[in-house]
C-alpha positions as a Markdown table, in Angstrom:
| # | Residue | x | y | z |
|---|---|---|---|---|
| 1 | Met | -6.3 | -6.3 | -8.9 |
| 2 | Phe | -6.6 | -2.5 | -8.5 |
| 3 | Phe | -9.5 | -0.6 | -10.1 |
| 4 | His | -10.5 | 3.1 | -10.2 |
| 5 | Ile | -14.3 | 3.2 | -9.9 |
| 6 | Val | -17.1 | 5.6 | -9.1 |
| 7 | Leu | -19.4 | 4.7 | -6.2 |
| 8 | Glu | -22.3 | 6.4 | -4.5 |
| 9 | Arg | -23.2 | 6.6 | -0.8 |
| 10 | Asn | -25.8 | 8.4 | 1.4 |
| 11 | Met | -24.0 | 10.3 | 4.1 |
| 12 | Gln | -25.7 | 11.5 | 7.3 |
| 13 | Leu | -24.3 | 14.7 | 8.9 |
| 14 | His | -25.1 | 16.0 | 12.4 |
| 15 | Pro | -26.4 | 19.6 | 12.6 |
| 16 | Arg | -23.3 | 20.8 | 14.5 |
| 17 | His | -21.3 | 20.4 | 11.3 |
| 18 | Phe | -23.5 | 22.9 | 9.3 |
| 19 | Gly | -21.6 | 26.0 | 8.3 |
| 20 | Arg | -19.1 | 27.3 | 5.8 |
| 21 | Asp | -17.0 | 24.1 | 6.0 |
| 22 | Leu | -19.9 | 21.7 | 5.5 |
| 23 | Arg | -18.5 | 20.1 | 2.4 |
| 24 | Asp | -15.1 | 19.6 | 4.1 |
| 25 | Lys | -16.8 | 17.9 | 7.1 |
| 26 | Leu | -18.8 | 15.7 | 4.7 |
| 27 | Val | -15.7 | 14.6 | 2.8 |
| 28 | Ala | -13.8 | 13.9 | 6.0 |
| 29 | Lys | -16.7 | 11.8 | 7.3 |
| 30 | Leu | -16.9 | 9.9 | 3.9 |
| 31 | Met | -13.1 | 9.1 | 4.1 |
| 32 | Lys | -13.4 | 8.0 | 7.7 |
| 33 | Asp | -16.4 | 5.8 | 7.0 |
| 34 | Val | -15.4 | 4.3 | 3.6 |
| 35 | Glu | -11.6 | 4.0 | 3.4 |
| 36 | Gly | -10.4 | 0.6 | 4.7 |
| 37 | Thr | -13.8 | -1.1 | 4.3 |
| 38 | Cys | -14.5 | -4.2 | 2.2 |
| 39 | Ser | -17.5 | -5.2 | 0.2 |
| 40 | Gly | -18.0 | -8.4 | -1.7 |
| 41 | Arg | -19.0 | -6.6 | -4.9 |
| 42 | His | -16.3 | -4.0 | -5.2 |
| 43 | Gly | -13.5 | -5.3 | -3.0 |
| 44 | Phe | -11.4 | -3.4 | -0.5 |
| 45 | Val | -11.6 | 0.4 | -0.7 |
| 46 | Val | -8.0 | 1.6 | -0.6 |
| 47 | Ala | -8.4 | 5.4 | -1.0 |
| 48 | Ile | -10.9 | 8.0 | -2.1 |
| 49 | Thr | -9.4 | 10.0 | -5.0 |
| 50 | Gly | -12.1 | 12.6 | -5.7 |
| 51 | Ile | -15.6 | 13.8 | -5.1 |
| 52 | Glu | -17.7 | 13.9 | -8.3 |
| 53 | His | -21.0 | 15.3 | -6.9 |
| 54 | Val | -22.7 | 16.1 | -3.6 |
| 55 | Gly | -26.4 | 16.2 | -3.9 |
| 56 | Lys | -29.0 | 18.3 | -2.1 |
| 57 | Gly | -29.4 | 17.3 | 1.5 |
| 58 | Leu | -32.6 | 15.8 | 2.9 |
| 59 | Ile | -33.5 | 16.7 | 6.5 |
| 60 | Arg | -34.4 | 13.7 | 8.7 |
| 61 | Asp | -37.6 | 14.3 | 10.7 |
| 62 | Gly | -37.1 | 14.5 | 14.4 |
| 63 | Thr | -33.3 | 14.3 | 14.5 |
| 64 | Gly | -32.1 | 17.3 | 12.5 |
| 65 | Phe | -29.6 | 15.1 | 10.7 |
| 66 | Val | -29.2 | 15.7 | 7.0 |
| 67 | Thr | -28.7 | 12.9 | 4.4 |
| 68 | Phe | -26.5 | 13.9 | 1.4 |
| 69 | Pro | -26.1 | 11.7 | -1.6 |
| 70 | Val | -22.4 | 11.7 | -2.5 |
| 71 | Lys | -20.8 | 10.3 | -5.7 |
| 72 | Tyr | -17.1 | 9.7 | -5.3 |
| 73 | Gln | -14.1 | 8.2 | -7.1 |
| 74 | Cys | -12.0 | 5.6 | -5.3 |
| 75 | Val | -9.3 | 3.0 | -5.8 |
| 76 | Val | -10.4 | -0.6 | -4.8 |
| 77 | Phe | -8.3 | -3.7 | -4.5 |
| 78 | Arg | -10.1 | -6.9 | -5.6 |
| 79 | Pro | -8.1 | -10.1 | -6.2 |
| 80 | Phe | -9.5 | -12.7 | -8.6 |
| 81 | Lys | -9.1 | -16.5 | -8.7 |
| 82 | Gly | -5.9 | -17.4 | -10.5 |
| 83 | Glu | -4.3 | -14.1 | -10.0 |
| 84 | Ile | -0.7 | -14.1 | -8.8 |
| 85 | Leu | 0.0 | -11.9 | -5.8 |
| 86 | Glu | 3.2 | -10.8 | -4.2 |
| 87 | Ala | 2.7 | -11.4 | -0.5 |
| 88 | Val | 4.8 | -11.1 | 2.7 |
| 89 | Val | 4.7 | -14.2 | 5.0 |
| 90 | Thr | 3.7 | -13.0 | 8.5 |
| 91 | Met | 3.4 | -16.3 | 10.4 |
| 92 | Val | 4.3 | -20.0 | 9.9 |
| 93 | Asn | 3.0 | -22.8 | 12.0 |
| 94 | Lys | 2.5 | -26.6 | 11.6 |
| 95 | Met | -0.8 | -26.1 | 9.7 |
| 96 | Gly | 0.6 | -23.8 | 7.1 |
| 97 | Phe | 1.4 | -20.1 | 6.8 |
| 98 | Phe | -0.2 | -16.7 | 6.9 |
| 99 | Ala | 0.8 | -14.0 | 4.4 |
| 100 | Glu | -0.4 | -10.4 | 3.6 |
| 101 | Ala | -0.8 | -8.9 | 0.2 |
| 102 | Gly | -1.8 | -5.3 | 0.8 |
| 103 | Pro | -5.0 | -5.3 | 2.8 |
| 104 | Val | -5.6 | -9.0 | 2.2 |
| 105 | Gln | -4.6 | -11.6 | 4.7 |
| 106 | Ile | -4.0 | -15.1 | 3.2 |
| 107 | Phe | -3.8 | -18.5 | 4.8 |
| 108 | Val | -2.3 | -21.4 | 2.9 |
| 109 | Ser | -2.5 | -24.8 | 4.5 |
| 110 | Asn | 0.3 | -27.3 | 4.2 |
| 111 | His | -2.1 | -29.8 | 2.6 |
| 112 | Val | -3.2 | -27.4 | -0.1 |
| 113 | Ser | 0.3 | -26.1 | -0.9 |
| 114 | Leu | 1.6 | -29.7 | -1.4 |
| 115 | Gln | -1.4 | -30.7 | -3.6 |
| 116 | Leu | -1.0 | -27.6 | -5.8 |
| 117 | Gly | 2.8 | -27.8 | -6.0 |
| 118 | Leu | 3.0 | -24.3 | -4.5 |
| 119 | Tyr | 6.3 | -22.7 | -5.2 |
| 120 | Leu | 7.5 | -19.9 | -3.0 |
| 121 | Ile | 10.0 | -17.4 | -4.2 |
| 122 | Val | 12.1 | -16.1 | -1.3 |
| 123 | Phe | 13.8 | -12.7 | -1.4 |
| 124 | Tyr | 16.4 | -12.0 | 1.2 |
| 125 | Gln | 17.0 | -8.4 | 2.5 |
| 126 | Phe | 20.3 | -7.6 | 4.0 |
């Protein structure tokens, strides 16, 4: 379900960000670009937890942009087949229902839920 992994990404930075706070600008751009994205291989990136290494920048010809290789640690969410998830039902209609489990939106049709003998545990909050 949740995994702590190390990933790498090449980040391009505009010349206006060059200065003493270059690393901070690079990390902020990485968080903005990566957190909340989803890939089929790793799953949904929940949060970046640390920066392991920022490599030497390579200047892009004609633009002035610099590409930095960045190795970072992050928490990803990747559900697997057969895994049991706690989800919140967000909408019910005649076709089935929608639910959310963290960043994942789930649709369960009435046809499938009856075939599988789907059981719902309902918690009431007062």
